[in-house]
C-alpha positions as CSV (number, residue, x, y, z in Angstrom):
1,X,137.3,102.8,225.2
2,X,137.6,106.7,225.7
3,X,135.7,108.8,222.9
4,X,137.7,110.3,220.7
5,X,137.5,112.2,217.0
6,X,134.7,114.6,218.3
7,X,134.5,118.1,217.8
8,X,133.8,120.2,220.8
9,X,133.1,123.9,221.1
10,X,134.1,125.5,224.5
11,X,132.6,128.6,225.3
12,X,134.8,130.4,228.4
13,X,132.4,132.5,230.6
14,X,133.1,135.2,233.1
15,X,134.0,133.7,236.6
16,X,137.0,132.7,238.7
17,X,136.4,128.8,237.6
18,X,137.3,130.0,233.9
19,X,140.9,128.9,234.5
20,X,139.7,125.3,234.6
21,X,138.7,125.1,231.0
22,X,142.3,124.8,230.1
23,X,142.5,121.7,232.0
24,X,139.4,120.2,230.4
25,X,140.8,121.2,227.1
26,X,143.9,119.3,227.6
27,X,141.7,116.3,228.6
28,X,139.9,116.5,225.2
29,X,143.0,116.9,223.3
30,X,145.1,114.2,224.8
31,X,142.0,111.8,223.9
32,X,142.6,112.9,220.4
33,X,139.3,115.3,220.0
34,X,139.4,118.6,218.0
35,X,138.5,121.6,220.4
36,X,137.5,125.1,219.4
37,X,136.9,127.8,222.0
38,X,134.9,131.1,222.2
39,X,136.2,133.5,224.8
40,X,133.7,135.9,226.1
41,X,134.8,139.5,227.2
42,X,134.1,138.7,230.9
43,X,136.1,135.6,230.5
44,X,139.0,137.3,229.2
45,X,139.6,138.5,232.8
46,X,140.5,135.2,233.5
47,X,141.8,133.2,230.5
48,X,144.0,134.8,227.9
49,X,143.3,134.1,224.1
50,X,146.9,133.0,223.8
51,X,146.4,130.0,226.4
52,X,143.3,128.9,224.7
53,X,145.0,128.9,221.2
54,X,148.2,127.0,222.4
55,X,146.1,124.4,224.0
56,X,143.4,123.8,221.2
57,X,145.9,124.5,218.3
58,X,142.8,126.4,216.7
59,X,142.0,130.2,216.5
60,X,140.2,131.3,219.7
61,X,137.2,133.4,218.5
62,X,136.0,136.4,220.3
63,X,134.4,138.9,218.0
64,X,130.7,138.5,216.4
65,X,132.1,140.4,213.6
66,X,135.6,139.3,212.7
67,X,136.9,141.1,209.7
68,X,139.3,138.0,209.2
69,X,136.6,135.2,208.7
70,X,133.9,137.5,207.8
71,X,133.2,135.2,204.7
72,X,132.2,132.2,207.2
73,X,129.5,133.6,209.2
74,X,131.2,132.1,212.7
75,X,128.1,132.3,214.7
76,X,126.5,129.5,212.1
77,X,129.7,127.6,211.1
78,X,131.0,127.2,214.7
79,X,127.5,125.9,215.7
80,X,127.2,123.2,212.7
81,X,131.1,122.4,213.4
82,X,130.4,121.3,216.8
83,X,129.5,117.9,218.1
84,X,128.4,119.6,221.3
85,X,128.8,123.0,222.9
86,X,130.2,123.5,226.6
87,X,129.8,126.7,228.3
88,X,132.0,126.7,231.2
89,X,131.6,128.2,234.0
90,X,128.0,129.1,233.2
91,X,127.5,132.5,235.4
92,X,124.0,133.5,236.8
93,X,123.8,136.5,234.6
94,X,124.6,134.3,231.3
95,X,121.9,131.8,232.1
96,X,119.8,134.6,232.2
97,X,120.6,136.0,228.8
98,X,120.2,132.2,227.6
99,X,116.6,132.5,229.0
100,X,115.5,135.8,227.3
101,X,117.1,134.5,223.9
102,X,119.8,137.0,223.9
103,X,122.2,137.3,220.8
104,X,124.5,140.3,221.9
105,X,127.8,138.8,221.4
106,X,129.5,135.9,219.4
107,X,128.8,133.1,222.2
108,X,125.3,134.1,222.8
109,X,124.8,134.4,219.1
110,X,126.2,130.9,218.4
111,X,124.1,129.4,221.2
112,X,120.8,130.7,219.9
113,X,121.8,129.7,216.2
114,X,122.9,125.9,217.4
115,X,121.1,123.0,216.4
116,X,123.5,120.9,218.5
117,X,123.2,119.9,222.5
118,X,124.5,122.3,224.6
119,X,126.1,121.4,228.0
120,X,125.8,124.2,231.0
121,X,128.4,124.0,233.6
122,X,127.1,126.4,236.2
123,X,129.5,128.2,238.9
124,X,128.3,130.8,241.4
125,X,127.7,131.9,244.9
126,X,125.7,129.8,246.9
127,X,123.1,132.4,247.7
128,X,123.0,133.2,244.0
129,X,122.6,129.6,242.7
130,X,119.7,129.0,245.4
131,X,118.0,132.3,244.5
132,X,114.5,131.6,243.1
133,X,115.3,133.8,239.9
134,X,118.3,131.6,239.2
135,X,116.5,128.1,239.9
136,X,113.4,129.3,237.7
137,X,115.8,129.7,234.8
138,X,117.6,126.4,235.3
139,X,113.7,124.8,235.0
140,X,113.4,127.4,232.1
141,X,116.8,126.2,230.3
142,X,115.8,122.5,231.3
143,X,112.7,122.9,229.4
144,X,114.7,124.6,226.5
145,X,116.6,121.1,226.0
146,X,120.0,122.4,227.6
147,X,121.9,120.0,229.6
148,X,123.5,120.3,233.1
149,X,126.2,119.2,235.0
150,X,126.6,120.5,238.6
151,X,127.0,122.6,240.3
152,X,128.4,120.7,243.1
153,X,128.7,121.4,246.8
154,X,132.0,122.9,248.2
155,X,133.9,125.6,249.3
156,X,134.2,128.6,246.5
157,X,136.6,131.3,245.8
158,X,134.8,133.7,248.2
159,X,135.1,131.6,250.9
160,X,131.6,130.6,251.3
161,X,130.5,126.7,251.4
162,X,127.5,124.9,249.6
163,X,125.9,124.5,246.3
164,X,127.7,126.5,243.6
165,X,131.0,124.9,242.8
166,X,131.6,124.2,239.2
167,X,132.1,120.5,238.3
168,X,135.9,119.6,237.8
169,X,137.4,118.8,234.5
170,X,137.5,115.3,235.0
171,X,133.6,115.3,236.0
172,X,132.7,117.0,232.8
173,X,135.1,114.7,230.6
174,X,133.5,111.5,232.4
175,X,130.0,113.2,231.5
176,X,131.2,113.7,227.9
177,X,132.2,109.9,227.8
178,X,128.7,108.9,229.0
179,X,127.3,111.4,226.4
180,X,129.2,110.3,223.4
181,X,128.6,106.4,224.5
182,X,124.9,106.6,224.7
183,X,125.2,108.6,221.2
184,X,126.8,106.0,219.6
185,X,124.8,103.2,221.2
186,X,121.7,104.3,219.8
187,X,123.0,105.5,216.5
188,X,124.2,101.6,216.2
189,X,121.1,100.0,217.4
190,X,119.2,102.1,214.9
191,X,116.1,102.5,217.5
192,X,112.8,103.0,216.5
193,X,109.6,104.4,218.4
194,X,106.0,105.0,217.9
195,X,104.3,107.7,220.2
196,X,100.7,107.9,220.2
197,X,99.1,111.4,221.4
198,X,96.2,113.5,221.5
199,X,92.6,112.5,221.8
200,X,90.4,110.4,219.5
201,X,86.8,111.1,218.2
202,X,84.1,108.8,217.7
203,X,81.2,110.2,215.9
204,X,77.8,109.5,216.8
205,X,76.3,111.1,213.7
206,X,78.1,113.8,211.2
207,X,78.6,116.4,213.9
208,X,78.6,114.9,217.0
209,X,81.3,112.9,218.8
210,X,82.8,111.1,221.9
211,X,86.2,112.7,223.1
212,X,88.0,114.3,225.9
213,X,90.4,117.2,227.0
214,X,93.4,115.9,225.8
215,X,95.7,118.2,223.9
216,X,98.5,115.7,222.8
217,X,101.2,118.3,224.2
218,X,102.6,115.5,226.3
219,X,103.0,112.9,223.6
220,X,104.2,115.3,221.4
221,X,107.0,116.4,223.6
222,X,107.8,112.9,224.2
223,X,108.3,112.1,220.6
224,X,110.2,115.4,220.2
225,X,112.7,114.3,222.9
226,X,113.2,110.7,221.4
227,X,113.8,112.3,218.3
228,X,116.6,114.4,219.6
229,X,118.5,111.7,221.2
230,X,118.7,110.0,217.5
231,X,115.9,107.7,217.4
232,X,114.0,107.2,214.5
233,X,110.3,108.3,215.6
234,X,106.7,107.8,214.5
235,X,103.9,110.1,216.2
236,X,100.2,109.0,215.5
237,X,98.4,111.8,216.7
238,X,94.7,112.4,217.0
239,X,92.9,115.7,216.1
240,X,95.2,118.2,217.5
241,X,96.8,121.8,216.7
242,X,100.1,120.9,217.2
243,X,103.3,120.6,215.0
244,X,106.7,118.7,215.4
245,X,109.9,118.8,214.0
246,X,110.3,117.3,210.4
247,X,112.7,114.6,211.5
248,X,109.5,113.0,213.3
249,X,107.1,110.9,210.8
250,X,103.5,111.9,211.5
251,X,100.5,110.1,211.1
252,X,97.4,112.0,211.9
253,X,94.1,109.9,213.0
254,X,90.7,110.7,214.0
255,X,89.3,107.3,215.7
256,X,90.6,104.8,218.1
257,X,90.2,102.1,215.2
258,X,92.3,104.2,212.9
259,X,95.2,104.8,215.4
260,X,95.5,100.9,215.8
261,X,95.6,100.4,212.3
262,X,98.5,103.2,212.2
263,X,100.0,101.4,215.3
264,X,100.0,98.0,213.4
265,X,101.4,99.7,210.5
266,X,104.4,100.9,212.7
267,X,105.4,97.7,213.7
268,X,108.3,96.5,214.6
269,X,109.6,99.0,217.0
270,X,111.9,99.2,219.8
271,X,109.9,101.6,221.9
272,X,106.2,102.3,222.0
273,X,104.6,105.2,223.9
274,X,100.9,105.2,224.6
275,X,100.6,108.6,225.6
276,X,97.0,109.3,223.6
277,X,93.9,109.4,225.8
278,X,91.9,106.8,223.4
279,X,88.1,107.2,223.8
280,X,87.4,103.6,225.4
281,X,83.8,103.4,223.9
282,X,82.7,104.2,220.5
283,X,78.7,103.8,219.3
284,X,77.9,100.6,217.8
285,X,76.2,102.2,215.0
286,X,76.8,105.8,213.6
287,X,73.5,107.4,212.8
288,X,73.9,108.9,209.2
289,X,71.9,112.4,209.7
290,X,72.2,114.7,212.8
291,X,70.5,113.7,215.4
292,X,67.6,116.1,216.2
293,X,66.6,117.4,219.6
294,X,64.3,114.2,220.5
295,X,65.4,111.7,223.3
296,X,67.3,108.8,221.9
297,X,69.2,106.3,223.2
298,X,72.7,105.7,222.1
299,X,74.5,102.0,222.4
300,X,78.0,102.0,222.9
301,X,80.6,99.1,222.9
302,X,84.4,98.8,223.7
303,X,87.1,100.2,221.6
304,X,90.1,97.6,221.2
305,X,92.9,98.3,223.7
306,X,96.0,99.8,221.9
307,X,98.1,99.5,224.9
308,X,97.0,95.8,225.9
309,X,97.7,94.8,222.1
310,X,101.2,96.3,222.4
311,X,101.9,94.7,225.8
312,X,101.0,91.3,225.2
313,X,101.9,91.1,221.3
314,X,103.9,87.8,221.2
315,X,105.3,88.4,217.8
316,X,106.1,92.1,217.6
317,X,106.3,93.5,221.2
318,X,108.4,96.3,221.7
319,X,111.2,96.1,224.0
320,X,109.7,99.1,226.0
321,X,106.2,99.7,226.3
322,X,104.9,102.5,228.1
323,X,101.4,103.5,229.1
324,X,99.6,106.5,230.8
325,X,97.3,106.4,233.6
326,X,95.1,109.3,234.3
327,X,93.0,108.9,237.3
328,X,91.0,110.6,239.6
329,X,91.4,108.5,242.7
330,X,93.9,105.7,244.1
331,X,96.2,107.0,241.6
332,X,99.2,104.7,242.3
333,X,97.2,101.6,243.3
334,X,95.1,101.8,239.8
335,X,98.3,102.7,237.9
336,X,100.1,99.7,239.0
337,X,96.8,97.4,238.4
338,X,96.9,98.9,234.6
339,X,100.8,98.5,234.3
340,X,100.1,94.7,235.3
341,X,96.8,93.9,233.3
342,X,98.4,95.5,230.0
343,X,101.6,93.8,230.4
344,X,103.9,97.4,230.3
345,X,107.1,98.0,231.2
346,X,106.4,101.5,232.7
347,X,103.5,103.6,233.3
348,X,103.3,107.2,233.7
349,X,100.5,108.3,236.2
350,X,98.8,111.7,236.6
351,X,95.9,112.7,238.9
352,X,93.4,114.5,236.8
353,X,91.0,115.2,239.8
354,X,91.7,118.5,240.0
355,X,91.5,121.6,237.8
356,X,94.6,122.2,235.5
357,X,96.3,118.7,236.4
358,X,97.5,117.9,232.8
359,X,94.8,118.3,230.4
360,X,95.0,121.1,228.2
361,X,97.9,122.7,229.8
362,X,101.9,123.0,229.2
363,X,102.6,121.8,232.8
364,X,102.0,118.2,234.4
365,X,103.2,116.3,237.3
366,X,103.6,112.7,237.2
367,X,104.4,109.3,238.8
368,X,106.7,107.2,236.6
369,X,106.3,103.4,237.9
370,X,108.1,100.5,236.5
371,X,107.2,96.7,236.2
372,X,110.2,96.5,239.1
373,X,108.1,98.4,241.6
374,X,110.3,101.5,241.3
375,X,108.4,105.0,241.5
376,X,110.1,107.9,240.1
377,X,108.0,111.2,241.2
378,X,108.1,114.4,239.2
379,X,106.8,117.4,240.6
380,X,104.6,120.3,238.7
381,X,106.9,120.7,235.8
382,X,106.7,121.8,231.8
383,X,105.7,118.7,230.0
384,X,109.0,118.7,227.8
385,X,110.8,118.5,231.1
386,X,108.9,115.4,232.0
387,X,109.4,114.2,228.3
388,X,112.8,114.4,228.4
389,X,113.0,112.6,231.9
390,X,110.8,110.0,230.4
391,X,113.4,109.5,227.3
392,X,116.3,109.5,229.6
393,X,114.5,106.3,231.5
394,X,114.0,104.6,228.1
395,X,117.6,105.0,227.1
396,X,118.9,103.8,230.6
397,X,116.5,100.8,230.3
398,X,117.5,100.0,226.7
399,X,121.3,100.7,227.1
400,X,121.6,98.9,230.8
401,X,123.2,95.9,229.3
402,X,125.6,97.4,226.5
403,X,127.7,100.3,228.1
404,X,130.8,99.9,226.2
405,X,132.1,101.0,223.0
406,X,132.6,97.8,220.4
C-alpha cells in the first residue's frame, strides 16, 4: 500500500533541477499526502510561488519575517508540522551552509530548528560533486544525521556526464515509500533495545582498579541511532562523561557484575548491542584498605560473559545480538571465532593495534561480520556515521520478512 496522509515539507533550492520538485509534489498529492513548500531566493529563479501554491494547495513560504504569519513563528511551526523535510535540489552551496549551521533565511532556519529527519537530494556539476570539499561536507552531514538520496550518474544540464544528476521524482517517491514503511513497521512492532557502553571498573582497593581506555562514544552513538528510529532504547553505561538525549533510558554502573544485573533487568528486548569494553577479570578479593607500596600478589578470576549470556539465553534471547571484537591481531579470524562462540548475529570488529584506532576517539573503522559470513567494511569515519550504518543493518535484519503495510 502506498504511503498516505503524511505531512511533507519540500524546500526548493537554486538549481536547474528545481523544476522536478513540481513533479514530486504531484506524486505526493496524488497519494493523498499534505505538502507545504519553502521557496529559497535562488530557487525562485527556476520555480514560481504560484506554481507551488497551485500544486500544494497551501501557501508558499519564502520570507523568514512574514508580517502575515508573524504569530505562528514559521521556522518553528513548519519544522514541527512536517513528518519529513526534503531539500531539492541540494546544491554544493546549500550543503556548505548546513555544515556551518547557518540560519540566514527561512529555509536554513527551519532546518536548524527541526526535530525531524531531513532528506538531501544533491544536484550539481560532476566536478563540484567530486571536489574534496563537497565530499567532506557530505561526510559531515551524514555524521549530523542527514539522509541522502543520489546523486545519480548521467548527463547534466551543462552537457557533462557523471555523478551529479539529481534523483528523479519517482526515485525520491520510492525512497519515501520505504522510509515511511519502515517507520510504520518499527512503530507497530514496538521494538525495544539495550546497548551496553563504556568501560567497567574492577576495584583492587578503595582507589585502584582494573579498567581500559574505552570512552563509551561508539555505544552512546548506537543508542542514539536506534532511538532516532523510534526504538525504545536503554543504555547501560560504565563510567563516562557522555550524555544522551532524554528519550534514552540510562542505567549507570561501575563493575561488570553490575552491568550484567542491569542487562538481566532489561530483558526481554528485541535488540542487544554489547559495545561495552567489559573487564574480563576481577580480583577474587577486594582489599579494604589502600595497598601500600609493597609488592603484593593479587589473584584474579573471570567475570561472567555478558555477550555470551545474551547470545545463549534460551528463555529471553533477543532477536538480534551484536558483539564487538577489539583485536590486535588476526582481526577477521578472531572476530568470526567470537561471533560463533558467543552465538551472535553480528560482530563489529576493529583493529586496536595502532594508535588512535578506536579507543578515546571520535573516529573508528570497522568490519561488520554477520552469521552468514557477509563482511561489510566501513573505512575510517565518525562513530556517529558507523552507528547509523549499524542501525540500518539491524532494521534490515528485523524487517526483512515484513516489508508490506498491514
